[in-house]
The first five atom37 places (N, CA, C, CB, O) and aatype in JSON, in Angstrom:
{
  "aatype": [12, 9, 13, 3, 11, 3, 3, 13, 6, 11, 9, 10, 2, 0, 6, 8, 10, 12, 13, 3, 0, 0, 10, 3, 10, 15, 1, 0, 16, 5, 7, 12, 3, 10, 3, 0, 9, 9, 3, 3, 10, 3, 0, 19, 6, 18, 5, 0, 10, 15, 0, 9, 10, 0, 19, 11, 6, 19, 11, 0, 0, 10, 7, 19, 5, 11, 3, 6, 3],
  "atom_mask": [
    [1, 1, 1, 1, 1],
    [1, 1, 1, 1, 1],
    [1, 1, 1, 1, 1],
    [1, 1, 1, 1, 1],
    [1, 1, 1, 1, 1],
    [1, 1, 1, 1, 1],
    [1, 1, 1, 1, 1],
    [1, 1, 1, 1, 1],
    [1, 1, 1, 1, 1],
    [1, 1, 1, 1, 1],
    [1, 1, 1, 1, 1],
    [1, 1, 1, 1, 1],
    [1, 1, 1, 1, 1],
    [1, 1, 1, 1, 1],
    [1, 1, 1, 1, 1],
    [1, 1, 1, 1, 1],
    [1, 1, 1, 1, 1],
    [1, 1, 1, 1, 1],
    [1, 1, 1, 1, 1],
    [1, 1, 1, 1, 1],
    [1, 1, 1, 1, 1],
    [1, 1, 1, 1, 1],
    [1, 1, 1, 1, 1],
    [1, 1, 1, 1, 1],
    [1, 1, 1, 1, 1],
    [1, 1, 1, 1, 1],
    [1, 1, 1, 1, 1],
    [1, 1, 1, 1, 1],
    [1, 1, 1, 1, 1],
    [1, 1, 1, 1, 1],
    [1, 1, 1, 0, 1],
    [1, 1, 1, 1, 1],
    [1, 1, 1, 1, 1],
    [1, 1, 1, 1, 1],
    [1, 1, 1, 1, 1],
    [1, 1, 1, 1, 1],
    [1, 1, 1, 1, 1],
    [1, 1, 1, 1, 1],
    [1, 1, 1, 1, 1],
    [1, 1, 1, 1, 1],
    [1, 1, 1, 1, 1],
    [1, 1, 1, 1, 1],
    [1, 1, 1, 1, 1],
    [1, 1, 1, 1, 1],
    [1, 1, 1, 1, 1],
    [1, 1, 1, 1, 1],
    [1, 1, 1, 1, 1],
    [1, 1, 1, 1, 1],
    [1, 1, 1, 1, 1],
    [1, 1, 1, 1, 1],
    [1, 1, 1, 1, 1],
    [1, 1, 1, 1, 1],
    [1, 1, 1, 1, 1],
    [1, 1, 1, 1, 1],
    [1, 1, 1, 1, 1],
    [1, 1, 1, 1, 1],
    [1, 1, 1, 1, 1],
    [1, 1, 1, 1, 1],
    [1, 1, 1, 1, 1],
    [1, 1, 1, 1, 1],
    [1, 1, 1, 1, 1],
    [1, 1, 1, 1, 1],
    [1, 1, 1, 0, 1],
    [1, 1, 1, 1, 1],
    [1, 1, 1, 1, 1],
    [1, 1, 1, 1, 1],
    [1, 1, 1, 1, 1],
    [1, 1, 1, 1, 1],
    [1, 1, 1, 1, 1]
  ],
  "atom_positions": [
    [[135.6, 189.09, 67.14], [135.53, 190.77, 67.81], [136.85, 190.09, 68.67], [133.69, 191.53, 69.0], [137.34, 188.96, 68.61]],
    [[137.19, 191.23, 69.45], [138.13, 191.5, 70.56], [138.07, 192.07, 72.36], [138.77, 192.36, 69.89], [138.13, 193.28, 72.55]],
    [[138.01, 191.5, 73.09], [137.32, 192.57, 74.13], [138.36, 192.86, 75.11], [135.93, 192.0, 74.96], [139.52, 192.49, 74.95]],
    [[137.87, 193.7, 76.41], [139.38, 193.29, 76.88], [138.76, 192.54, 78.26], [140.7, 194.84, 77.22], [137.72, 191.9, 78.12]],
    [[139.31, 192.61, 79.39], [139.29, 191.65, 80.38], [138.1, 192.23, 81.16], [140.7, 191.47, 81.19], [137.77, 191.66, 82.2]],
    [[137.19, 193.7, 80.59], [136.68, 194.42, 82.06], [134.92, 194.36, 81.01], [137.73, 196.69, 82.7], [133.76, 194.55, 81.36]],
    [[135.57, 194.0, 79.66], [134.18, 194.31, 78.79], [133.37, 192.97, 78.94], [134.48, 194.67, 76.98], [132.16, 192.85, 79.09]],
    [[134.63, 191.71, 78.85], [134.62, 190.15, 78.97], [133.68, 189.97, 80.29], [136.3, 189.42, 79.18], [132.62, 189.39, 80.06]],
    [[133.96, 190.44, 81.84], [133.59, 190.12, 82.67], [132.34, 190.68, 82.76], [134.34, 190.22, 83.44], [131.61, 189.92, 83.39]],
    [[131.63, 191.92, 82.32], [130.58, 192.66, 81.98], [129.84, 191.79, 81.56], [130.73, 193.67, 81.17], [128.93, 191.38, 82.28]],
    [[130.04, 191.19, 80.1], [129.7, 190.13, 79.15], [129.02, 188.94, 79.96], [131.03, 189.63, 78.37], [127.86, 188.53, 79.85]],
    [[130.18, 188.44, 80.92], [129.69, 187.17, 81.63], [128.63, 187.54, 82.77], [131.0, 186.37, 82.32], [127.74, 186.75, 83.1]],
    [[128.77, 188.67, 83.3], [127.83, 189.0, 84.3], [126.32, 189.35, 84.01], [128.38, 190.05, 84.92], [125.39, 189.14, 84.78]],
    [[126.25, 189.87, 82.85], [124.92, 189.9, 82.24], [124.46, 188.92, 82.17], [124.77, 190.32, 81.16], [123.37, 188.68, 82.69]],
    [[125.23, 187.99, 81.47], [124.55, 186.5, 81.43], [124.4, 185.55, 82.33], [125.06, 185.81, 80.67], [123.91, 184.43, 82.23]],
    [[125.05, 186.3, 83.54], [125.05, 184.91, 84.82], [123.65, 186.14, 85.23], [127.05, 184.49, 86.46], [123.25, 185.75, 86.32]],
    [[122.94, 187.19, 84.89], [121.96, 187.48, 85.93], [120.68, 187.24, 84.84], [122.13, 189.16, 86.77], [119.61, 186.92, 85.36]],
    [[120.72, 187.37, 83.44], [119.75, 186.98, 82.86], [119.02, 184.96, 82.98], [120.3, 187.54, 81.47], [117.88, 184.56, 83.18]],
    [[120.25, 184.25, 82.78], [120.41, 182.96, 83.8], [119.55, 182.63, 85.31], [121.91, 183.05, 84.25], [118.92, 181.63, 85.65]],
    [[119.77, 183.69, 85.9], [119.24, 183.67, 86.98], [117.45, 184.5, 86.9], [120.44, 184.36, 87.92], [116.51, 184.41, 87.69]],
    [[117.55, 185.0, 86.07], [116.3, 185.84, 86.2], [115.36, 184.64, 85.49], [116.36, 187.55, 85.32], [114.36, 184.14, 86.0]],
    [[115.81, 184.38, 84.48], [115.22, 182.72, 83.81], [114.5, 182.09, 84.62], [116.3, 181.56, 83.46], [113.3, 181.84, 84.76]],
    [[115.99, 181.74, 85.42], [115.6, 180.12, 86.73], [114.03, 180.53, 88.06], [117.79, 179.87, 88.33], [113.13, 179.93, 88.64]],
    [[114.68, 182.14, 87.91], [113.14, 182.96, 89.14], [112.13, 182.68, 88.39], [112.97, 184.97, 89.51], [111.25, 181.91, 88.8]],
    [[112.09, 183.37, 86.92], [110.89, 182.94, 86.29], [110.32, 182.01, 86.39], [110.89, 182.91, 85.37], [109.17, 182.12, 86.81]],
    [[110.87, 180.63, 86.06], [110.52, 179.33, 85.91], [109.95, 178.86, 86.94], [111.44, 178.59, 85.6], [108.85, 178.31, 87.03]],
    [[111.13, 179.21, 88.18], [110.22, 179.19, 89.6], [109.1, 179.42, 89.91], [110.5, 179.81, 90.38], [108.3, 178.64, 90.43]],
    [[108.9, 180.81, 89.51], [107.37, 181.51, 90.08], [106.55, 181.3, 89.19], [107.24, 183.09, 90.36], [105.36, 181.54, 89.4]],
    [[106.98, 180.8, 87.95], [105.18, 180.13, 87.7], [105.22, 178.69, 86.78], [103.98, 181.52, 86.53], [104.74, 178.42, 85.68]],
    [[106.1, 177.82, 87.87], [105.92, 176.98, 88.13], [103.7, 176.69, 88.63], [107.23, 176.94, 89.07], [103.2, 177.56, 89.35]],
    [[102.97, 175.76, 88.26], [101.86, 175.66, 87.76], [100.45, 176.7, 87.79], [0.0, 0.0, 0.0], [99.26, 176.64, 88.1]],
    [[101.53, 177.75, 87.19], [100.3, 178.93, 86.7], [100.03, 178.09, 84.97], [101.19, 181.22, 86.57], [100.64, 177.34, 84.22]],
    [[98.99, 178.67, 85.02], [98.71, 179.18, 83.39], [98.86, 180.27, 82.77], [97.62, 179.12, 83.02], [98.55, 181.32, 83.33]],
    [[99.46, 180.24, 81.24], [99.56, 180.9, 80.48], [99.15, 182.25, 80.83], [99.11, 180.38, 79.61], [99.91, 183.22, 80.93]],
    [[97.67, 182.24, 81.02], [97.15, 183.94, 80.89], [97.17, 184.43, 82.22], [95.48, 184.24, 80.25], [96.83, 185.59, 82.42]],
    [[97.55, 183.61, 83.29], [97.98, 184.24, 84.81], [99.48, 184.87, 84.9], [97.94, 182.95, 86.02], [99.93, 185.81, 85.56]],
    [[100.01, 184.05, 84.04], [101.24, 184.43, 83.6], [101.53, 185.3, 83.57], [101.56, 184.22, 82.8], [102.29, 185.9, 84.33]],
    [[100.7, 185.86, 82.12], [100.75, 187.44, 81.03], [100.35, 188.55, 82.02], [99.39, 187.5, 79.46], [100.78, 189.69, 81.86]],
    [[99.25, 188.13, 83.35], [98.66, 189.07, 83.99], [99.66, 189.37, 84.7], [97.51, 188.83, 84.61], [100.17, 190.48, 84.52]],
    [[100.13, 188.61, 85.57], [101.49, 189.02, 86.19], [102.56, 190.12, 85.53], [102.24, 187.74, 86.29], [102.48, 191.34, 85.71]],
    [[103.34, 189.59, 84.91], [104.43, 190.14, 83.85], [103.45, 191.6, 83.26], [104.86, 188.68, 82.34], [103.73, 192.67, 83.82]],
    [[102.59, 191.63, 82.41], [101.63, 192.72, 82.69], [101.72, 193.93, 83.97], [100.42, 191.96, 82.9], [102.27, 195.03, 83.89]],
    [[101.16, 193.47, 84.87], [101.96, 194.09, 85.85], [102.56, 194.49, 86.72], [102.01, 194.27, 85.97], [102.18, 195.19, 87.66]],
    [[104.12, 193.86, 86.34], [104.99, 194.26, 86.67], [105.36, 194.68, 85.91], [105.54, 193.81, 87.16], [106.4, 195.19, 86.34]],
    [[105.24, 195.05, 84.18], [105.65, 195.95, 83.31], [105.57, 197.24, 83.44], [105.19, 195.75, 82.4], [106.39, 198.12, 83.16]],
    [[103.8, 197.36, 84.17], [103.08, 198.93, 84.48], [103.5, 199.3, 85.83], [101.26, 198.98, 84.47], [103.19, 200.42, 86.22]],
    [[104.24, 198.44, 86.68], [104.72, 199.27, 87.9], [106.41, 199.31, 87.36], [104.37, 198.37, 89.69], [107.15, 199.98, 88.08]],
    [[106.82, 198.86, 86.57], [108.77, 199.41, 86.05], [108.15, 200.6, 85.26], [110.1, 197.99, 84.63], [108.97, 201.47, 84.95]],
    [[107.0, 200.79, 84.92], [107.12, 202.22, 83.86], [106.78, 203.25, 84.54], [106.18, 202.31, 82.54], [107.22, 204.39, 84.38]],
    [[105.78, 202.8, 85.52], [105.13, 203.87, 86.26], [106.27, 204.37, 87.66], [103.48, 203.19, 86.82], [106.25, 205.49, 88.16]],
    [[107.2, 203.27, 88.11], [108.69, 204.1, 88.81], [109.45, 204.83, 87.71], [109.96, 202.9, 89.52], [109.8, 206.01, 87.79]],
    [[109.67, 204.02, 86.69], [109.93, 205.27, 85.74], [110.09, 206.38, 85.25], [109.74, 205.38, 85.4], [110.97, 207.18, 84.97]],
    [[108.5, 206.19, 85.2], [107.72, 208.21, 85.06], [108.23, 209.2, 85.99], [105.82, 208.44, 85.53], [108.68, 210.33, 85.83]],
    [[107.94, 208.12, 87.5], [108.35, 209.09, 88.77], [109.6, 209.61, 88.85], [108.24, 208.44, 90.03], [109.94, 210.79, 88.94]],
    [[110.42, 208.41, 88.8], [111.8, 209.26, 88.61], [112.04, 210.01, 87.77], [112.8, 208.69, 88.48], [112.77, 210.88, 88.23]],
    [[111.78, 210.2, 86.57], [111.98, 211.53, 85.4], [111.2, 212.83, 85.97], [111.19, 211.12, 83.67], [111.42, 214.03, 85.87]],
    [[110.18, 212.07, 86.61], [109.59, 213.3, 86.94], [110.13, 214.12, 88.07], [108.3, 213.06, 87.2], [110.14, 215.35, 88.06]],
    [[110.69, 213.18, 89.27], [111.79, 214.32, 90.02], [113.01, 214.5, 89.16], [112.41, 213.79, 91.59], [113.36, 215.67, 89.31]],
    [[113.61, 214.03, 88.55], [114.4, 214.38, 87.47], [114.72, 215.78, 87.55], [113.79, 214.06, 86.24], [115.45, 216.56, 88.17]],
    [[113.77, 215.74, 86.59], [112.67, 216.86, 86.15], [112.66, 218.24, 86.72], [111.32, 216.37, 86.48], [113.25, 219.18, 86.17]],
    [[111.91, 218.36, 87.96], [112.07, 219.05, 89.11], [113.25, 219.03, 89.93], [111.18, 218.75, 89.79], [113.38, 219.64, 91.0]],
    [[113.86, 218.51, 89.53], [114.79, 218.96, 90.5], [116.2, 219.46, 89.49], [115.1, 217.6, 91.71], [117.22, 219.87, 90.04]],
    [[116.09, 219.37, 87.99], [116.75, 220.36, 87.29], [116.07, 221.38, 87.05], [0.0, 0.0, 0.0], [116.59, 222.18, 86.27]],
    [[115.09, 221.62, 87.44], [114.45, 223.1, 86.9], [114.72, 223.58, 88.12], [112.73, 223.3, 86.35], [115.25, 224.69, 88.19]],
    [[114.43, 222.89, 89.27], [114.98, 223.77, 90.63], [116.06, 224.37, 90.63], [115.18, 223.09, 91.76], [116.1, 225.56, 90.97]],
    [[117.26, 223.63, 90.23], [118.95, 223.89, 90.1], [118.8, 224.97, 88.98], [120.07, 222.35, 89.56], [119.45, 225.98, 89.24]],
    [[118.31, 225.0, 88.13], [118.24, 226.0, 86.71], [117.82, 227.13, 87.68], [116.93, 225.57, 85.17], [118.4, 228.18, 87.43]],
    [[117.04, 227.18, 88.62], [116.02, 228.27, 89.16], [117.23, 228.46, 90.1], [114.26, 227.85, 89.82], [117.64, 229.59, 89.82]],
    [[117.95, 227.98, 91.0], [119.55, 228.29, 92.1], [120.07, 229.22, 90.92], [120.98, 226.53, 92.59], [121.17, 229.78, 91.01]]
  ]
}
């Protein structure tokens, strides 16, 4: 597979972000037991899904408002 320069840079940036996230997770979970880690991850997942839902609701409201105008 051949990548152009932009695609290659996007791949490297994505790998760098994943590596940073793995390091952050490792640092944040040192000394915690597995159940506490899973509870924290579940809480973060719930917050992220709630934020996504709120954004979608705002977009839908703006779309309806735009259609009415």
